[in-house]
Wavefront OBJ file of the C-alpha trace (Angstrom):
o trace
v -2.344 20.775 43.182
v 0.629 19.140 41.416
v 2.839 21.027 38.972
v 1.568 19.213 35.856
v -2.100 19.807 36.638
v -1.420 23.460 37.448
v 0.265 23.855 34.054
v -2.701 22.190 32.338
v -5.125 24.602 33.978
v -2.890 27.517 33.019
v -3.018 26.311 29.427
v -6.803 26.118 29.532
v -7.005 29.571 31.091
v -4.910 31.048 28.279
v -7.175 29.402 25.713
v -10.234 30.605 27.584
v -8.873 34.139 27.651
v -8.552 33.956 23.877
v -12.182 32.898 23.661
v -13.259 35.782 25.884
v -11.317 38.133 23.627
v -13.098 36.743 20.583
v -9.964 35.028 19.249
v -9.896 31.477 17.871
v -9.026 28.781 20.366
v -6.239 26.300 19.744
v -2.509 26.421 20.330
v -1.536 29.865 21.591
v 1.991 31.041 22.321
v 3.320 27.548 22.944
v 0.569 26.496 25.329
v -0.940 23.012 25.137
v -3.659 22.563 22.572
v -7.214 22.083 23.823
v -8.898 19.180 22.063
v -11.554 20.379 19.616
v -13.803 18.299 17.378
v -15.778 19.422 14.330
v -19.536 19.158 13.867
v -19.489 16.863 10.819
v -22.229 18.583 8.808
v -20.747 22.088 9.046
v -17.134 21.855 10.168
v -17.767 24.136 13.155
v -15.325 23.183 15.913
v -16.343 22.708 19.533
v -14.335 22.074 22.709
v -14.716 18.391 23.557
v -15.733 18.891 27.201
v -18.964 20.769 27.844
v -21.214 21.231 30.854
v -24.402 19.350 31.683
v -27.048 20.761 34.002
v -29.100 17.804 35.239
v -29.474 18.298 39.043
v -26.423 20.586 39.227
v -28.305 23.696 38.012
v -31.741 22.804 39.359
v -31.541 25.376 42.158
v -34.194 27.379 43.983
v -34.099 31.167 43.604
v -33.864 31.375 47.399
v -30.746 29.199 47.637
v -28.168 31.952 47.270
v -25.263 29.762 48.388
v -25.820 27.118 45.718
v -26.589 29.747 43.081
v -23.249 31.355 43.880
v -21.482 28.022 43.361
v -23.252 27.479 40.047
v -22.320 30.989 38.898
v -18.667 30.416 39.740
v -18.697 27.105 37.835
v -20.215 28.747 34.751
v -17.723 31.623 34.955
v -14.771 29.254 35.290
v -16.132 27.048 32.508
v -15.928 29.920 30.041
v -12.554 31.058 31.396
v -11.217 27.585 30.613
v -12.512 27.712 27.051
v -15.777 25.824 27.533
v -18.706 26.491 25.195
v -21.303 23.702 25.125
v -23.943 23.844 27.860
v -26.837 21.393 27.803
v -30.200 21.524 29.555
v -33.820 20.367 29.321
v -37.304 21.285 30.604
v -37.048 17.953 32.414
v -34.281 19.376 34.624
v -36.425 21.527 36.893
v -35.127 25.097 37.158
v -31.930 24.408 35.214
v -32.846 26.345 32.067
v -33.880 29.423 34.043
v -30.804 29.274 36.253
v -28.444 28.883 33.290
v -30.109 31.735 31.441
v -30.011 34.102 34.399
v -26.415 33.315 35.371
v -25.202 33.611 31.780
v -26.900 37.017 31.576
v -25.304 38.146 34.833
v -21.897 37.059 33.531
v -22.577 38.507 30.055
v -21.347 35.322 28.367
v -24.264 34.290 26.163
v -22.331 35.147 22.995
v -19.543 32.764 24.053
v -21.778 29.744 24.659
v -23.120 26.979 22.455
v -26.554 26.598 24.067
v -28.347 23.252 23.753
v -31.627 22.195 25.266
v -34.463 19.769 24.545
v -38.164 19.417 23.872
v -39.914 16.918 26.131
v -43.660 16.785 25.573
v -46.268 15.283 23.245
v -47.982 17.096 20.373
v -46.800 19.686 17.890
v -48.416 22.699 19.555
v -47.257 21.662 23.021
v -43.756 21.244 21.622
v -43.750 24.694 20.046
v -44.943 26.261 23.297
v -42.344 24.418 25.377
v -39.473 25.325 23.030
v -40.522 28.978 23.083
v -40.572 28.886 26.880
v -37.118 27.271 26.944
v -35.673 30.025 24.784
v -37.211 32.625 27.087
v -35.790 30.912 30.174
v -32.362 30.589 28.588
v -32.570 34.219 27.452
v -31.707 33.482 23.824
v -33.428 34.512 20.595
v -31.749 31.715 18.659
v -30.750 28.280 19.932
v -27.593 26.540 18.841
v -29.101 23.084 19.326
v -32.593 21.803 20.073
v -32.942 18.085 20.747
v -35.937 15.771 21.040
v -35.564 14.447 24.578
v -35.737 10.659 24.948
v -37.429 10.347 21.531
v -40.769 11.636 22.842
v -43.022 12.381 19.824
v -39.950 12.590 17.619
v -41.657 12.944 14.228
v -43.807 15.886 15.302
v -40.952 17.799 16.907
v -38.418 17.158 14.140
v -40.931 18.479 11.620
v -41.219 21.692 13.644
v -37.471 21.933 14.055
v -36.819 21.554 10.348
v -39.004 24.618 9.815
v -37.323 26.472 12.658
v -33.919 25.693 11.210
v -34.950 27.110 7.830
v -36.210 30.226 9.609
v -32.983 30.610 11.587
v -34.515 30.016 15.023
v -32.255 27.026 15.672
v -28.894 26.197 14.154
v -28.855 22.423 14.690
v -31.390 19.743 15.585
v -30.870 16.459 17.385
v -32.255 13.493 19.296
v -31.352 12.057 22.686
v -31.622 9.095 25.017
v -29.984 8.055 28.262
v -29.914 4.244 28.193
v -29.200 1.344 25.863
v -32.904 0.710 25.282
v -33.014 3.844 23.145
v -30.001 3.062 20.981
v -31.780 1.126 18.204
v -34.419 3.819 17.503
v -31.733 6.518 17.733
v -29.627 4.679 15.191
v -32.590 4.248 12.848
v -33.104 8.023 12.768
v -29.370 8.704 12.403
v -29.272 6.535 9.285
v -31.915 8.717 7.616
v -29.576 11.703 7.846
v -32.390 13.729 9.412
v -30.471 15.034 12.439
v -27.269 16.975 13.034
v -26.636 15.662 16.564
v -27.332 12.606 18.657
v -26.924 12.652 22.440
v -26.483 9.307 24.126
v -25.110 7.636 27.251
v -21.552 6.322 27.068
v -18.908 5.512 29.657
v -16.289 2.888 30.323
v -19.065 1.063 32.228
v -21.789 1.548 29.581
v -20.196 0.745 26.234
v -23.201 -0.401 24.199
v -22.856 2.464 21.691
v -19.564 0.956 20.572
v -21.466 -1.924 18.960
v -22.847 0.055 16.023
v -24.342 3.440 16.959
v -21.078 5.384 16.941
v -20.153 3.943 13.549
v -23.565 4.895 12.177
v -23.108 8.432 13.518
v -19.712 8.719 11.834
v -21.014 7.238 8.575
v -23.911 9.709 8.517
v -22.007 12.847 9.548
v -23.815 13.112 12.870
v -22.190 14.878 15.825
v -22.242 12.930 19.100
v -22.766 14.409 22.575
v -22.214 12.064 25.513
v -24.263 12.049 28.705
v -23.732 9.881 31.806
v -19.913 9.818 31.321
v -19.434 8.660 34.907
v -22.376 6.211 34.782
v -24.263 8.477 37.206
v -21.248 8.602 39.594
v -21.123 4.811 39.992
v -17.632 4.764 38.468
v -16.272 6.931 41.269
v -17.797 4.597 43.840
v -16.018 1.696 42.175
v -12.566 3.308 42.404
v -12.972 4.997 45.785
v -9.742 4.704 47.780
v -7.750 3.547 44.756
v -5.058 5.433 42.851
v -5.104 5.886 39.102
v -2.768 3.212 37.631
v 0.766 4.398 36.885
v 0.430 3.572 33.190
v -2.320 6.217 32.865
v 0.525 8.757 32.604
v 1.089 7.405 29.091
v -1.977 9.405 28.023
v -1.397 12.350 30.387
v -3.983 11.242 32.928
v -3.722 12.386 36.534
v -7.133 11.654 38.045
v -10.057 9.264 37.791
v -12.270 11.910 36.180
v -9.683 12.370 33.443
v -9.348 8.569 33.132
v -13.072 8.166 32.482
v -13.399 11.194 30.189
v -10.296 10.406 28.153
v -11.624 6.897 27.580
v -14.692 8.449 25.932
v -12.778 11.088 23.993
v -10.406 8.412 22.744
v -13.196 7.417 20.349
v -12.967 9.774 17.381
v -16.731 9.718 16.711
v -17.325 11.679 19.938
v -17.824 15.411 19.488
v -18.386 16.495 23.090
v -18.979 15.044 26.546
v -21.102 16.924 29.084
v -20.337 16.051 32.732
v -22.508 17.989 35.172
v -21.099 19.655 38.277
v -21.563 22.571 40.666
v -18.042 22.201 42.058
v -15.268 24.355 40.547
v -12.491 21.886 41.382
v -14.428 19.072 39.713
v -15.023 21.321 36.691
v -11.317 22.094 36.389
v -10.505 18.394 36.632
v -13.051 17.563 33.928
v -11.809 20.308 31.613
v -8.218 19.065 31.948
v -9.271 15.923 30.057
v -9.100 18.074 26.888
v -5.342 18.475 27.236
v -2.529 16.073 26.480
v -2.605 12.706 24.789
v -5.593 10.401 24.438
v -5.561 6.616 24.802
v -5.390 4.661 21.547
v -7.472 1.532 20.878
v -4.985 -0.773 22.587
v -4.823 1.445 25.670
v -8.596 1.796 25.811
v -8.904 -1.998 25.849
v -6.420 -2.059 28.724
v -8.505 0.521 30.587
v -11.646 -1.595 30.187
v -9.819 -4.726 31.385
v -8.500 -2.879 34.415
v -11.929 -1.579 35.399
v -13.579 -4.967 34.920
v -11.131 -6.543 37.351
v -11.924 -4.111 40.167
l 1 2 3 4 5 6 7 8 9 10 11 12 13 14 15 16 17 18 19 20 21 22 23 24 25 26 27 28 29 30 31 32 33 34 35 36 37 38 39 40 41 42 43 44 45 46 47 48 49 50 51 52 53 54 55 56 57 58 59 60 61 62 63 64 65 66 67 68 69 70 71 72 73 74 75 76 77 78 79 80 81 82 83 84 85 86 87 88 89 90 91 92 93 94 95 96 97 98 99 100 101 102 103 104 105 106 107 108 109 110 111 112 113 114 115 116 117 118 119 120 121 122 123 124 125 126 127 128 129 130 131 132 133 134 135 136 137 138 139 140 141 142 143 144 145 146 147 148 149 150 151 152 153 154 155 156 157 158 159 160 161 162 163 164 165 166 167 168 169 170 171 172 173 174 175 176 177 178 179 180 181 182 183 184 185 186 187 188 189 190 191 192 193 194 195 196 197 198 199 200 201 202 203 204 205 206 207 208 209 210 211 212 213 214 215 216 217 218 219 220 221 222 223 224 225 226 227 228 229 230 231 232 233 234 235 236 237 238 239 240 241 242 243 244 245 246 247 248 249 250 251 252 253 254 255 256 257 258 259 260 261 262 263 264 265 266 267 268 269 270 271 272 273 274 275 276 277 278 279 280 281 282 283 284 285 286 287 288 289 290 291 292 293 294 295 296 297 298 299 300 301 302 303 304 305 306 307 308
């Protein structure tokens, strides 16, 4: 591990220790500042790198080795100041695994827990959301999202009631490909949701056309999935070094290159790469430190990738 990256992780660990102690995160005793972004409708600040759970936390109860890895990732995530974890009933055992590991680590109070509803019909939605809360071992969810716009009107109606009753703090909508962007944007423009979760990477830039502007104009927080285009970006750069000019925005690795491209857009609230590997987690979390690429640099990054 090089000296700069070790210092970055030390900075994150100091910030994470403050979180564990119940202190506000930010610049502490001269350490580097972890990038936070505010939820537009409330001003609540969140760390800009969270943790997804698709595949990475879908683990059998009998697989003690992989469960141990997942537990260490979740522990390290919180140590480094992470808060946002995202799951779904669609992700197999992920909700149950996250809930159990968080309970074992006694970190529920430090997390911003987000999951989704993915079924048709009001009653089925209510039942599924109740089951998700039980699996995640929470009495109140930070964020419930309608997964892939399935029966959106029915579930948002339920969630508006739940929000009034204090069962959820925020409500949102999600999709994972460009085909869902137009209907997502239509709902965003009504002001009916607090969050939108959508795919975005240096390889999948369709949200830059209008969705991100609509989110900003309508005070909607943005969570990003598929930041590595389902790992295809790493395949594209395999065997290649990060360009020297990436040091201009404090970038050491390809993971940081891809994540900093996303975070360079100010409409983004949080990005949620999924992993069960502690070293990969630490690399991802380091994207919250140091400078971000400006518009000119981001254009250069796109041009570079398109030439590979």
